[in-house]
Structures are given as structure tokens and as C-alpha cells.
C-alpha positions as CSV (number, residue, x, y, z in Angstrom):
1,X,131.9,15.5,134.4
2,X,129.7,15.6,137.5
3,X,126.2,15.2,138.7
4,X,123.8,18.1,139.4
5,X,120.7,18.5,141.4
6,X,117.5,20.1,140.1
7,X,115.8,22.2,142.7
8,X,113.0,24.8,142.6
9,X,113.7,28.5,143.4
10,X,112.6,29.5,146.9
11,X,111.3,32.9,147.8
12,X,113.1,36.1,148.9
13,X,116.8,36.1,149.4
14,X,117.1,32.3,149.5
15,X,117.1,32.9,145.7
16,X,120.7,33.8,146.1
17,X,121.6,30.2,146.6
18,X,118.9,28.1,145.0
19,X,120.4,27.9,141.5
20,X,123.8,26.8,142.7
21,X,122.7,23.2,142.9
22,X,122.2,23.1,139.2
23,X,125.9,22.4,138.7
24,X,127.0,21.1,142.0
25,X,128.3,17.5,142.5
26,X,126.4,15.0,144.6
27,X,127.9,15.1,148.0
28,X,129.1,12.0,149.9
29,X,128.3,12.7,153.5
30,X,131.1,10.6,154.7
31,X,133.8,12.1,152.6
32,X,137.5,11.7,153.1
33,X,138.5,12.1,156.7
34,X,141.5,14.5,156.9
35,X,140.0,17.0,159.4
36,X,137.0,17.1,161.7
37,X,134.9,20.2,162.3
38,X,131.7,20.8,164.1
39,X,129.8,23.6,165.7
40,X,131.6,26.9,166.2
41,X,130.3,26.9,169.8
42,X,132.3,23.8,170.8
43,X,134.8,23.9,173.7
44,X,138.1,25.7,172.9
45,X,140.3,22.8,174.0
46,X,139.7,20.6,170.9
47,X,138.4,21.1,167.5
48,X,134.8,20.1,167.0
49,X,133.5,16.5,166.9
50,X,133.3,14.6,163.6
51,X,130.2,13.1,162.1
52,X,130.3,10.0,164.2
53,X,130.4,12.0,167.4
54,X,134.0,10.9,168.4
55,X,135.9,13.8,170.0
56,X,139.2,14.9,168.6
57,X,142.4,15.0,170.8
58,X,144.4,16.9,168.3
59,X,146.8,19.3,170.0
60,X,146.5,23.1,169.3
61,X,148.9,24.4,166.7
62,X,151.1,27.4,167.6
63,X,149.5,29.4,164.8
64,X,147.0,29.1,161.9
65,X,147.7,30.9,158.7
66,X,145.1,32.2,156.2
67,X,145.4,33.9,152.8
68,X,142.8,36.6,152.4
69,X,142.0,38.7,149.3
70,X,144.2,41.8,149.2
71,X,141.6,44.5,150.3
72,X,142.5,46.7,153.3
73,X,138.8,47.3,154.4
74,X,137.8,43.6,154.3
75,X,141.0,42.5,156.0
76,X,140.2,44.7,158.9
77,X,136.9,42.9,159.3
78,X,138.6,39.6,159.0
79,X,141.1,40.6,161.7
80,X,138.2,41.4,164.0
81,X,136.6,38.0,163.4
82,X,139.8,36.0,163.8
83,X,140.7,37.9,166.9
84,X,137.5,36.5,168.5
85,X,138.6,33.0,167.4
86,X,142.0,33.6,169.1
87,X,140.2,34.7,172.3
88,X,138.1,31.6,172.2
89,X,140.8,29.0,171.4
90,X,144.1,30.7,172.3
91,X,145.3,30.0,168.7
92,X,146.8,33.1,166.9
93,X,145.7,33.6,163.3
94,X,148.1,35.1,160.8
95,X,146.3,36.8,157.9
96,X,148.4,37.3,154.7
97,X,146.9,39.6,152.1
98,X,147.3,38.0,148.6
99,X,145.0,38.9,145.6
100,X,142.5,36.1,145.2
101,X,143.5,35.7,141.5
102,X,147.1,35.2,142.5
103,X,146.6,32.7,145.3
104,X,146.4,29.5,143.1
105,X,149.8,30.0,141.6
106,X,151.3,31.2,144.9
107,X,150.1,28.2,146.8
108,X,151.3,25.7,144.1
109,X,154.8,27.1,144.8
110,X,154.7,28.0,148.6
111,X,152.6,25.0,149.7
112,X,155.1,22.2,148.9
113,X,157.8,24.4,150.5
114,X,155.9,24.7,153.7
115,X,155.2,28.4,153.4
116,X,151.6,28.2,152.4
117,X,148.5,28.9,154.5
118,X,146.1,26.5,156.3
119,X,143.1,28.2,154.6
120,X,142.9,30.2,151.5
121,X,140.0,32.1,149.8
122,X,138.6,31.1,146.4
123,X,135.4,31.4,144.3
124,X,134.5,27.7,144.0
125,X,136.4,24.5,143.8
126,X,137.2,24.8,140.1
127,X,140.4,22.9,139.3
128,X,141.8,23.1,142.8
129,X,141.2,19.4,143.5
130,X,142.5,18.2,140.2
131,X,145.7,20.3,140.8
132,X,146.0,18.7,144.3
133,X,145.9,22.1,146.1
134,X,143.1,21.2,148.5
135,X,142.2,18.4,150.9
136,X,138.7,17.3,151.9
137,X,137.1,18.6,155.1
138,X,134.9,16.4,157.3
139,X,132.4,18.4,159.3
140,X,129.5,17.5,161.5
141,X,125.9,17.6,160.4
142,X,125.3,20.3,162.9
143,X,127.6,22.6,161.1
144,X,126.4,21.6,157.6
145,X,123.0,22.7,158.7
146,X,124.3,26.2,159.1
147,X,124.7,26.6,155.3
148,X,122.4,26.3,152.3
149,X,123.0,22.8,150.8
150,X,123.6,24.5,147.4
151,X,126.5,26.6,148.6
152,X,128.1,23.4,150.1
153,X,127.6,21.7,146.7
154,X,129.5,24.6,145.0
155,X,132.6,23.9,147.1
156,X,132.4,20.1,146.6
157,X,133.9,17.9,143.9
158,X,133.7,14.2,143.2
159,X,132.0,13.5,146.5
160,X,134.2,15.6,148.8
161,X,133.7,18.9,150.5
162,X,136.9,21.1,150.2
163,X,135.8,24.4,151.9
164,X,133.2,26.2,153.7
165,X,131.1,28.9,152.0
166,X,131.5,32.5,153.1
167,X,129.9,34.7,150.3
168,X,127.4,34.0,147.6
169,X,127.1,36.6,144.8
170,X,126.1,37.7,141.4
171,X,126.2,41.0,139.6
172,X,123.4,43.3,138.7
173,X,122.7,46.9,137.6
174,X,123.8,49.7,140.0
175,X,122.4,53.1,139.1
176,X,122.4,56.7,140.3
177,X,118.9,57.8,141.1
178,X,119.9,61.4,140.5
179,X,120.8,60.7,136.9
180,X,118.1,58.1,136.0
181,X,114.9,57.8,138.0
182,X,114.4,54.2,137.3
183,X,116.7,51.5,136.1
184,X,116.4,50.5,132.4
185,X,114.1,47.5,132.1
186,X,115.0,46.5,128.6
187,X,118.1,46.6,126.4
188,X,116.3,49.2,124.2
189,X,115.8,51.4,127.3
190,X,119.5,50.9,128.3
191,X,120.7,52.0,124.8
192,X,118.3,55.0,124.9
193,X,119.9,56.0,128.2
194,X,123.4,55.6,126.7
195,X,122.5,57.6,123.6
196,X,121.0,60.5,125.6
197,X,123.4,60.7,128.4
198,X,126.8,60.0,126.9
199,X,129.3,62.9,126.3
200,X,132.8,61.5,125.9
201,X,134.3,65.0,126.0
202,X,133.1,65.4,129.6
203,X,133.7,61.8,130.6
204,X,129.9,61.4,131.0
205,X,128.1,58.1,130.1
206,X,124.7,56.7,130.4
207,X,126.0,53.1,130.9
208,X,129.4,51.6,131.5
209,X,130.9,48.3,132.6
210,X,134.1,46.3,132.3
211,X,132.9,44.9,128.9
212,X,136.1,43.0,128.0
213,X,135.9,41.0,131.3
214,X,134.3,37.7,130.5
215,X,132.8,37.4,133.9
216,X,130.5,40.3,133.4
217,X,130.0,40.0,129.6
218,X,128.9,36.4,129.8
219,X,125.5,37.6,131.0
220,X,124.7,38.9,127.5
221,X,126.0,35.9,125.8
222,X,124.1,33.5,128.0
223,X,121.0,35.7,127.7
224,X,121.2,35.4,124.0
225,X,121.1,31.6,124.2
226,X,124.9,30.9,124.4
227,X,126.5,28.2,126.4
228,X,129.9,27.4,127.7
229,X,130.0,23.6,127.8
230,X,127.0,21.7,126.4
231,X,124.8,20.2,129.2
232,X,124.1,16.6,128.5
233,X,121.8,14.8,130.9
234,X,123.4,15.2,134.3
235,X,126.8,16.2,132.9
236,X,128.7,18.7,130.9
237,X,130.3,17.7,127.6
238,X,133.6,19.5,127.6
239,X,134.2,18.6,124.0
240,X,131.1,20.7,123.0
241,X,132.2,24.3,123.5
242,X,129.5,26.9,122.7
243,X,131.4,30.1,122.4
244,X,131.4,30.2,118.6
245,X,127.8,29.1,118.2
246,X,124.8,31.3,117.3
247,X,123.8,32.5,120.8
248,X,127.2,33.5,122.0
249,X,128.0,35.2,118.7
250,X,124.7,37.2,119.0
251,X,125.6,38.3,122.5
252,X,129.2,39.4,121.6
253,X,127.9,41.3,118.6
254,X,125.5,43.2,120.9
255,X,128.5,44.1,123.2
256,X,130.5,45.1,120.1
257,X,127.8,47.4,119.0
258,X,128.0,49.5,122.2
259,X,131.6,50.3,121.3
260,X,130.8,51.0,117.7
261,X,128.0,53.4,118.7
262,X,130.3,55.2,121.1
263,X,128.4,54.3,124.3
264,X,131.6,52.8,125.8
265,X,135.2,53.9,125.2
266,X,137.8,51.3,124.1
267,X,140.0,50.2,126.9
268,X,137.5,50.8,129.6
269,X,138.1,48.8,132.8
270,X,136.7,48.3,136.2
271,X,138.7,50.9,137.9
272,X,137.6,53.5,135.4
273,X,134.0,52.5,135.6
274,X,133.9,52.6,139.5
275,X,135.7,55.9,139.6
276,X,133.4,57.7,137.1
277,X,130.3,56.1,138.8
278,X,131.4,57.5,142.2
279,X,132.0,60.9,140.7
280,X,128.4,61.0,139.4
281,X,129.4,60.8,135.7
282,X,127.8,57.5,134.9
283,X,124.1,56.8,135.3
284,X,124.2,53.0,135.4
285,X,127.0,50.3,135.7
286,X,127.2,46.6,136.1
287,X,128.9,45.3,139.3
288,X,128.5,43.0,142.2
289,X,127.7,43.4,146.0
290,X,131.5,43.7,146.7
291,X,131.3,47.2,145.2
292,X,128.3,48.4,147.1
293,X,130.1,49.6,150.3
294,X,132.4,51.9,148.3
295,X,129.7,53.3,146.1
296,X,127.4,53.8,149.1
297,X,130.1,56.0,150.8
298,X,130.3,58.2,147.7
299,X,126.7,58.2,146.5
300,X,124.6,57.6,149.7
301,X,120.9,57.3,149.1
302,X,121.4,58.0,145.4
303,X,122.6,54.4,144.9
304,X,120.1,51.7,143.9
305,X,120.3,48.2,142.5
306,X,118.1,46.4,139.9
307,X,118.2,43.3,137.8
308,X,120.0,43.6,134.4
309,X,117.6,44.7,131.6
310,X,115.7,42.2,129.5
311,X,117.0,41.1,126.2
312,X,115.3,41.9,122.8
313,X,113.4,38.6,122.9
314,X,112.2,39.0,126.5
315,X,114.8,36.7,128.1
316,X,117.1,38.0,130.8
317,X,120.9,38.3,130.8
318,X,122.3,35.2,132.4
319,X,124.7,36.5,135.1
320,X,127.1,34.1,136.8
321,X,126.3,32.9,140.3
322,X,129.3,32.1,142.5
323,X,130.3,31.0,146.0
324,X,133.5,32.2,147.6
325,X,134.7,30.1,150.5
326,X,137.6,29.2,152.8
327,X,139.4,26.2,151.2
328,X,141.5,23.8,153.2
329,X,145.0,23.7,151.8
330,X,146.4,20.3,150.8
331,X,149.6,21.3,152.5
332,X,148.1,22.2,155.9
333,X,149.5,20.2,158.8
334,X,146.6,21.4,161.0
335,X,143.6,20.2,159.1
336,X,141.3,19.7,162.0
337,X,142.0,23.1,163.6
338,X,142.0,24.8,160.3
339,X,138.6,23.4,159.5
340,X,137.4,24.6,162.9
341,X,138.6,28.0,162.1
342,X,136.8,27.9,158.8
343,X,133.6,27.0,160.6
344,X,134.1,29.9,163.0
345,X,134.8,32.5,160.2
346,X,131.6,31.3,158.4
347,X,129.2,31.0,161.4
348,X,126.2,33.3,161.8
349,X,127.8,35.9,164.0
350,X,131.0,36.2,161.9
351,X,129.2,36.4,158.5
352,X,126.7,39.0,159.8
353,X,129.6,41.1,160.9
354,X,131.1,40.6,157.4
355,X,127.8,41.5,155.7
356,X,127.3,44.7,157.7
357,X,130.8,45.9,156.9
358,X,131.1,44.8,153.2
359,X,127.6,44.3,151.9
360,X,128.5,40.8,150.7
361,X,125.8,38.2,151.3
362,X,126.6,35.0,153.2
363,X,125.0,31.7,152.5
364,X,124.5,31.1,156.2
365,X,120.8,30.2,156.6
366,X,120.3,32.1,159.8
367,X,121.8,35.3,158.3
368,X,119.9,35.0,155.1
369,X,116.7,35.2,157.0
370,X,117.8,38.1,159.2
371,X,115.8,41.3,158.7
372,X,119.0,43.2,158.2
373,X,119.3,41.3,154.8
374,X,115.7,40.7,153.9
375,X,114.8,44.4,154.5
376,X,117.8,45.8,152.5
377,X,116.7,47.1,149.0
378,X,120.2,47.0,147.7
379,X,120.5,43.3,148.6
380,X,117.0,42.6,147.2
381,X,118.2,44.0,143.8
382,X,120.8,41.3,143.5
383,X,118.4,38.6,144.7
384,X,116.1,39.5,141.9
385,X,118.9,39.0,139.4
386,X,119.6,35.5,140.9
387,X,116.4,34.3,139.4
388,X,117.9,34.7,135.9
389,X,121.5,33.7,136.8
390,X,123.5,30.5,136.1
391,X,126.2,28.9,138.2
392,X,129.7,28.4,136.9
393,X,130.1,25.0,135.3
394,X,131.7,23.1,138.2
395,X,134.3,21.4,136.1
396,X,138.1,21.9,136.1
397,X,138.1,22.8,132.4
398,X,136.4,26.1,133.1
399,X,139.8,27.5,134.1
400,X,140.9,27.3,130.5
401,X,138.1,29.6,129.3
402,X,139.0,32.9,130.9
403,X,142.0,34.2,129.0
404,X,140.9,33.2,125.5
405,X,137.5,34.8,126.1
406,X,139.0,38.0,127.5
407,X,141.1,38.3,124.4
408,X,138.1,37.6,122.2
409,X,136.1,40.4,123.8
410,X,139.0,42.8,123.6
411,X,139.4,42.1,119.8
412,X,135.6,42.4,119.3
413,X,135.6,45.8,121.2
414,X,138.3,47.0,118.7
415,X,136.1,46.1,115.7
416,X,137.4,42.7,114.7
417,X,135.1,40.1,113.2
418,X,133.1,38.5,116.0
419,X,132.8,35.0,114.5
420,X,136.5,34.9,113.7
421,X,137.7,35.9,117.2
422,X,135.3,33.5,118.8
423,X,136.4,30.6,116.5
424,X,140.0,31.4,117.6
425,X,139.0,31.5,121.3
426,X,137.4,28.0,121.0
427,X,140.5,26.6,119.3
428,X,142.7,28.0,122.1
429,X,140.4,26.5,124.8
430,X,140.4,23.2,123.1
431,X,144.2,23.2,122.9
432,X,144.5,24.2,126.6
433,X,142.1,21.3,127.6
434,X,144.1,18.8,125.5
435,X,147.4,20.0,126.9
436,X,146.1,19.8,130.5
437,X,144.9,16.3,129.8
438,X,148.3,15.3,128.4
439,X,150.1,16.7,131.4
440,X,147.8,14.9,133.8
441,X,148.7,11.6,132.2
């Protein structure tokens, strides 16, 4: 359970972050003092000053280690950024590529053995604090002002800040303007496009996405009135799981119908979708800003981005909104300098370099207001979708949702009864939550 703030949506690309506060915990400005960081422009001899203004005398470590998501192109950009940090401070930075989804298990094993990183890269705090894999950061007010408050909330839990935000994202509809002049504005238009443009024999499709991936498919469940954990006042009731209730069932039945009508092949996954879209064989797909750079290379000016099409009742699909950030490992012996490095990686200069290379939008206030972002139509397409998005429930129990719901979507795509597979998914989630509670005791 945690508190959440209720904020209005601001204009333009600030929309990318405004809804994140809906599920963020209230932040205690003091926090736990395990590392002090301030402005990325501080002298290189010491890490930045803490919130009280006292300077740190912490000696420099021989090296700082970070775990980055395993992507060759993005690691090259990160190497460029950390090289500048080394030039500034004299501290070498070792980057180890580990798939983001594998990092939690890896750090739980390597961290206690002294082989883990100082910083690692994750989409939100999730259960990291409960598992004891992160330690709180203490940063100056000067540095806090560089980020939107909502993105800081997304990396906070129980009054402590555990990481600094690097990327804010949701997903939207990417389409090929040579195959469809305008993006479908409604589900009916989307299905018409699929009906008219799909030829399985030629591997041609009007519309594709990784439909058994809960992350993407949640949009149609939430847009149909579904919920994950019931919101109760300023909290979530983890005992009230909405996956087998009317709204979610309706959303999964819609997704199932696309398989039954032949719009999407069984077993389709993200690699297949991306490959066919790059080849010009799919008119529209669902993906996030992380995919833009690759598709832009292949499709050039044919690529466009738009919000997901409206549901039958006029509501919009409820895409997830997430914040990826650099988390301070609980096992780091260099907390102050690691926090200083996180502040450098996420400052305006660094995140602008990252945006220009990857297309991923940072929650750094200065960069969000830069014309390079506000004038980019591809970024604007994602910002429009943000208006209809919803943040991840910022509770540890969310981690127990993914596998049961992935299985439920797979079974539904194969034609099994939707209500039955969702009832089973809820039962599995409840068991996982109970087991985790028992282990915690």
C-alpha cells in the first residue's frame, strides 16, 4: 500500500510524466542517508554536497560498475556518456551488458558475493526495496529540480528515493504511411485495416503486435474498464484483483477475436512483428519509443506515430506508463560516488545525447522543453497517448502478475475460454502473493 498524488495534466510533452504521480509514494525529502549527490557540475574531487550543504570527503573508488541493458547500440551511447564522467572525475566506469529482465535475479546472487554493480538499470522500484536489492539515495534539492517530480516518485518507495530517472515511456501505434495514409482512429477502423490488408500467405498484415505480452495487451483490458489491483482511497487493495472481472474479460475477448478472425497468427512475438514492419509487410504495429531508431533506419520518412485507436464505447486503450532509472545497489560500497555517477548519466547533456541516439525520452525538465523534443512528430505521437495511459501500480505485488497473465493471453490466443483462463491466472497470482508473504515472515 502507498500514497499517491493527484495532479492535473500539463501541456505538450510534459504529459509524458504527469500521470506518473497517480501511483507514486509520498516522498520524504530527508530520506535515509547512505549516499549524497548533488549537481553534476560539482568539482571532481568529491561527490556532490548533500541536502544540508555539508561537503563529502569520501575518497574516490578505483572503479564504478554499472549493469546496462544488453543492447549494442545503446551501450555505445552509454560508453560515450560515462567516458565524459571519467574525464571529469578520473574514475573509470565499467559497463556490463545484462538484459534488464535478468538483472534482478543476477544481482540477488552476485550482489552478496561482491560481484554486483554499483548501479543497475530497471523500470521502476517494483519489489526491489522489499527484496533488499537497493539502498536509498540522498540527493540535493538542486539535482531534484532537474527531474519532473513525478518521475522521482516512480523510483521512490515508502518515503525513500532509490534511483534517478533516465527514460519515461509508453507505447503507441507505429504505422507505415506508404501502406496506410492515416492511423486508424477507432478499433473498427483498425479491424477494417486488418481485414483488407492481411494476406498470411505473403506474410502481409494490416495490424500486428506482441499480443501475448501482458505489457502491451493491458492497454485493451484497461481501456475496457479492467483493473489490476482495486484502487481504494489513496491505496491499492492487493486482495482485490481485477483480471477475471467484466472489464478485463471484455478486453481479452477482443484480443482473442483478432486471432480467431485471422488478423494475427498464433505464436507471433515482438521479433516477428518488428522484422515484418521493417520489411514493409505490416501497416501498423504497437511498440514504444525504444523501437523508433531501428524502424526509422529501415522506413525513413514512411514511419509515423499516433495514439492507440479508441475503443467501441469511445474510451481509449490504457497503455502503461513507466520510468526506467539507474538504481543504487544495496551492495555498493561506493554509494556516494555511485549516486554522483547516476546524477551525471541523467543530467541534461547526457540525456539529450541519449535521446538523439535512441529516441527514448528523458524526464529531465530541461530536455523535455528542448525544441529537439517538442518539435519531433514521432515523440509527439507518444505524448498524445500519455493522456490516456496509466502508471504501473507501484506495489511489490505487481511482480507476481506478469507470468500468470502471459500464460492467460497465450491460452486465449489459442482459443481457450477467456473467463476460465483468467480465473486461473487470478488464482495463481493470489498464491504467489501469499507465498511471498509467508517467505517474508
